[in-house]
C-alpha positions as CSV (number, residue, x, y, z in Angstrom):
1,M,88.9,116.1,100.5
2,I,87.7,112.6,99.9
3,V,85.3,111.7,97.1
4,D,83.5,108.3,97.4
5,L,82.6,106.4,94.2
6,P,80.8,103.2,95.2
7,N,80.3,100.4,92.7
8,T,82.2,102.3,90.0
9,T,84.3,101.9,86.9
10,T,87.7,103.1,85.8
11,A,86.0,105.5,83.2
12,K,83.9,107.1,86.0
13,I,87.0,107.5,88.2
14,S,88.9,109.2,85.3
15,K,86.0,111.6,84.7
16,T,85.8,112.5,88.4
17,L,89.6,113.2,88.4
18,V,89.2,115.5,85.5
19,R,86.3,117.3,87.2
20,I,88.3,117.7,90.4
21,R,91.2,119.0,88.4
22,E,89.1,121.5,86.6
23,E,87.6,122.8,89.8
24,G,91.1,123.5,91.1
25,G,91.2,120.9,93.8
26,A,94.1,118.9,92.4
27,V,96.5,119.0,89.4
28,A,98.4,116.4,87.7
29,L,101.2,118.8,86.6
30,G,104.4,118.2,88.6
31,R,103.7,114.6,89.4
32,V,106.9,112.7,88.8
33,L,105.7,109.1,88.9
34,T,102.7,106.8,89.6
35,L,103.0,104.5,92.7
36,I,100.8,101.5,92.7
37,I,100.2,99.9,96.1
38,A,98.9,96.3,96.0
39,S,97.4,95.6,99.4
40,Q,94.8,93.5,101.2
41,L,91.5,95.0,102.2
42,G,91.7,96.6,105.6
43,N,95.5,96.8,105.6
44,E,96.1,99.7,103.2
45,E,96.0,102.8,105.5
46,E,99.5,102.4,106.9
47,A,100.9,102.2,103.3
48,I,98.8,105.2,102.2
49,E,100.1,107.3,105.1
50,A,103.7,106.4,104.2
51,A,103.1,107.3,100.6
52,N,101.5,110.6,101.6
53,D,104.6,111.5,103.6
54,A,107.0,110.4,100.9
55,S,105.0,112.4,98.3
56,R,106.2,115.6,99.9
57,E,109.6,114.7,98.5
58,H,108.3,112.9,95.4
59,P,105.0,114.3,94.2
60,M,103.1,111.5,92.6
61,R,99.8,109.8,91.9
62,V,99.1,106.9,94.3
63,I,96.8,104.1,93.1
64,V,95.9,101.6,95.8
65,V,94.5,98.2,94.7
66,S,93.0,96.5,97.8
67,T,91.7,93.0,97.4
68,Q,90.6,90.2,99.7
69,E,93.2,87.6,100.3
70,H,90.7,84.8,100.1
71,D,87.7,86.2,98.2
72,A,84.5,84.2,98.5
73,A,83.6,82.2,95.4
74,N,80.2,83.8,95.2
75,A,81.3,87.4,95.9
76,V,79.8,89.9,93.6
77,A,82.2,91.7,91.2
78,R,82.4,95.3,92.4
79,V,84.9,98.2,92.6
80,D,84.4,100.8,95.3
81,A,86.7,103.8,94.9
82,E,87.9,106.8,96.9
83,I,89.7,109.8,95.5
84,R,91.7,111.7,98.1
85,V,93.2,115.1,97.4
86,G,94.4,118.1,99.4
87,G,95.0,117.5,103.0
88,D,94.0,113.9,102.8
89,A,96.7,113.1,100.2
90,G,99.9,115.0,101.1
91,A,101.5,116.2,97.9
92,S,99.9,113.5,95.9
93,E,96.5,112.4,94.8
94,V,95.4,109.0,96.1
95,I,93.0,106.7,94.3
96,V,91.9,103.8,96.5
97,L,90.3,100.9,94.7
98,R,88.6,98.3,96.9
99,V,88.0,95.3,94.6
100,Y,85.7,92.4,95.1
101,G,85.0,89.1,93.3
102,D,85.9,88.6,89.7
103,A,86.8,92.3,89.4
104,A,90.1,91.4,91.1
105,A,91.0,88.9,88.3
106,D,92.7,91.6,86.1
107,P,94.3,94.3,88.3
108,E,96.4,95.6,85.3
109,S,93.2,96.7,83.4
110,L,91.9,98.4,86.6
111,V,94.9,100.7,86.8
112,T,96.0,101.2,83.2
113,G,93.5,104.0,82.6
114,L,94.5,105.8,85.7
115,L,98.3,106.0,85.1
116,L,99.9,109.3,84.5
117,S,100.9,109.8,80.9
118,D,104.7,109.4,80.3
119,A,105.4,109.0,84.0
120,P,107.3,106.0,85.4
121,V,105.4,103.4,87.4
122,V,106.6,101.9,90.7
123,A,104.8,99.0,92.2
124,W,104.9,98.3,96.0
125,W,103.6,95.2,97.9
126,P,103.6,96.3,101.6
127,G,102.2,92.9,102.6
128,T,102.1,89.5,100.8
129,A,104.0,89.7,97.5
130,P,103.6,87.6,94.4
131,A,106.1,84.7,93.9
132,V,107.7,86.5,90.9
133,P,106.9,90.2,91.2
134,S,108.1,91.0,87.7
135,D,105.7,88.5,86.2
136,S,102.6,89.7,88.1
137,P,100.0,91.7,86.4
138,I,101.0,94.9,88.2
139,G,104.7,94.1,88.2
140,R,104.8,93.8,84.4
141,I,103.9,97.5,83.9
142,A,106.3,98.8,86.6
143,Y,109.9,100.2,86.3
144,R,110.6,99.4,89.9
145,R,109.0,96.7,92.1
146,I,109.3,96.9,95.8
147,T,108.6,94.1,98.3
148,D,109.1,93.6,102.0
149,A,110.4,90.2,103.1
150,S,109.9,91.1,106.7
151,A,106.1,91.2,106.1
152,Q,106.0,87.6,104.9
153,P,105.1,84.7,107.1
154,D,108.7,83.3,106.9
155,P,111.1,86.2,106.2
156,Q,114.1,84.0,105.7
157,A,112.3,81.8,103.2
158,A,111.0,84.9,101.5
159,L,114.6,86.0,100.9
160,R,115.4,82.7,99.2
161,E,112.4,83.1,97.0
162,L,113.5,86.7,96.1
163,S,116.9,85.3,95.2
164,G,115.4,82.9,92.7
165,S,112.9,85.4,91.2
166,Y,115.1,88.5,91.0
167,R,114.9,90.6,87.9
168,P,116.5,94.1,87.4
169,G,114.2,96.6,88.9
170,D,113.3,94.5,92.0
171,N,114.1,95.7,95.5
172,D,113.1,94.8,99.0
173,F,112.8,97.0,102.1
174,A,115.0,94.5,104.0
175,W,117.9,95.9,101.9
176,T,116.7,99.6,102.2
177,R,116.7,99.3,106.0
178,L,120.4,98.5,105.9
179,T,121.5,101.9,104.4
180,L,122.5,103.4,107.7
181,W,124.2,100.2,108.9
182,R,126.2,100.0,105.7
183,A,127.2,103.6,105.8
184,Q,128.4,103.4,109.4
185,L,130.4,100.2,108.8
186,A,132.0,101.7,105.7
187,A,133.0,104.8,107.7
188,V,134.6,102.7,110.4
189,L,136.7,100.7,107.8
190,D,137.9,104.0,106.2
191,Q,139.7,104.9,109.4
192,P,143.2,103.7,110.5
193,P,144.6,101.2,111.2
194,Y,144.0,99.8,107.7
195,E,144.4,96.1,108.8
196,P,142.5,93.4,106.9
197,I,139.4,91.9,108.4
198,I,139.9,88.3,109.2
199,G,136.5,87.3,110.6
200,I,133.0,88.7,110.8
201,Q,130.0,87.9,113.0
202,V,126.6,89.4,112.3
203,I,123.8,89.0,115.0
204,G,120.2,89.7,114.6
205,A,116.6,88.4,114.9
206,A,115.5,85.3,113.0
207,A,112.6,87.4,111.8
208,S,115.0,90.0,110.3
209,P,115.9,89.4,106.7
210,S,118.0,92.5,106.9
211,T,120.4,90.6,109.2
212,T,121.0,87.9,106.5
213,L,121.4,90.5,103.7
214,L,123.9,92.4,105.8
215,A,125.9,89.3,106.4
216,A,125.8,88.4,102.7
217,W,126.9,92.0,101.7
218,L,129.9,91.9,104.2
219,Q,131.1,88.5,103.0
220,M,130.8,89.6,99.4
221,Q,132.6,92.9,99.9
222,L,135.3,91.8,102.3
223,Q,135.8,88.3,101.0
224,V,136.1,86.7,104.4
225,P,133.9,84.1,106.1
226,V,130.9,85.4,108.0
227,E,129.1,83.8,110.9
228,C,125.4,84.9,110.8
229,K,123.7,84.3,114.1
230,L,119.9,84.5,114.2
231,T,118.2,84.8,117.5
232,T,114.6,84.2,118.6
233,G,112.4,85.5,121.4
234,P,109.8,88.1,122.1
235,L,112.3,90.9,122.2
236,A,114.3,89.8,119.2
237,N,114.0,92.2,116.3
238,G,116.1,93.8,113.7
239,V,119.9,93.7,113.4
240,H,121.6,93.5,116.9
241,G,125.3,93.9,116.1
242,V,128.3,93.4,113.8
243,H,131.7,92.3,115.0
244,L,134.7,92.7,112.7
245,Q,137.9,90.9,113.7
246,R,141.4,92.2,113.0
247,A,144.7,91.1,114.2
248,S,144.8,94.1,116.6
249,G,141.3,93.4,118.1
250,T,137.6,93.4,117.3
251,I,135.5,96.3,116.1
252,S,132.0,96.0,117.4
253,L,128.9,98.0,116.4
254,E,125.9,97.0,118.5
255,R,122.4,98.4,118.9
256,E,121.0,97.2,122.1
257,I,118.5,100.1,122.6
258,P,116.3,101.7,119.9
259,D,118.0,104.3,117.6
260,I,121.3,104.2,119.5
261,A,124.3,102.1,118.6
262,T,127.6,101.6,120.5
263,L,130.9,101.5,118.6
264,S,133.8,99.8,120.3
265,Q,137.3,99.8,118.7
266,P,140.6,98.7,120.1
267,G,142.5,101.5,121.8
268,Q,139.6,104.0,121.5
269,P,136.8,105.1,123.9
270,L,133.2,103.8,123.4
271,Q,131.1,105.9,121.1
272,D,127.4,106.3,121.0
273,L,126.0,106.8,117.5
274,T,122.6,107.6,116.2
275,L,121.4,104.5,114.2
276,K,117.6,104.8,113.8
277,R,115.3,102.1,112.7
278,R,114.1,103.3,109.4
279,S,110.3,104.0,109.2
280,L,108.1,102.8,106.3
281,R,108.1,106.4,105.0
282,D,111.9,106.6,105.1
283,C,112.3,103.4,103.2
284,L,109.7,104.3,100.6
285,A,111.2,107.8,100.0
286,D,114.6,106.3,99.7
287,E,113.5,103.8,97.1
288,L,111.7,106.5,95.0
289,R,114.9,108.5,94.7
290,R,116.1,106.2,92.0
291,L,114.2,104.5,89.2
292,D,117.1,102.6,87.7
293,P,117.9,99.1,88.9
294,D,119.8,98.8,92.2
295,E,122.7,96.7,90.9
296,L,124.3,96.1,94.3
297,Y,121.1,94.7,95.7
298,G,120.9,92.5,92.7
299,E,124.4,91.1,93.3
300,V,123.7,90.6,97.0
301,I,120.4,88.9,96.6
302,T,121.5,86.6,93.8
303,R,125.3,86.0,94.3
304,G,126.0,87.1,97.9
305,L,123.1,85.3,99.5
306,S,124.1,82.0,97.9
307,Q,127.7,82.3,99.1
308,L,126.7,82.8,102.7
309,K,127.7,79.5,104.3
310,K,126.8,79.6,107.9
311,V,123.5,80.7,109.4
312,V,123.1,79.7,113.1
313,S,119.7,80.0,114.8
314,Q,119.6,80.1,118.6
């Protein structure tokens, strides 16, 4: 069910939510958090779909604040709202606020009256993120703040900005997308022979901030130099492969086709492993499993990234 509230106010939205709840169409009981999605007008549906899917694991209230990236100076201040419940909202209730003109000047006041009482707040910027997420109007009220460096015009520059602006509670999907890669590499290194790693090469797309974070994590964890090679081209995307050098030979984990990686180890047959590209829904659900700061990400983005010496573009 979708209820449209054109040219409305926060008070009217709250009253409508109460009415819907009393009529039995939706309940707030059982909601574990409030997710605020800060998006641009016309670009919110993919994020809403991901939130709806993730809500089946994390029942929540979703508040979407959509604004124009470059609002006209003479635009009339107005808030158009939609309330989605039932089959249109997964296991959540979705409040979409399309904000125009001066009404977008204070997004914090728009959402404050719609937050669930005593429930933690998570903020997510699926597109362009503020320079310092924790200092933004929505970021100030959030326990966790999620950005996506790969959605920025220059993903590698976005990583450097995140490094300088990091505060506990920040995280980025560039890191979340590495969960399966990190788990697979850790499993390989837990197997004999237990020889030290003497060199590392990480290869991936120049538009993939995950490649750079993976290289920074490996260098920080293994304390050996890492060569990070960033490639360009129409088919270049994501992490392509990792090569770990030992005295007895090189371990290679490469993903040349979607969702399948090939593991090559000295003296062992080739292995094909499932290594899927994580969807937006998977990344969001993963981030919502914990509301405490991700300390390892904090170390990688601040300390590990600054120690990464060599980044080669080709």
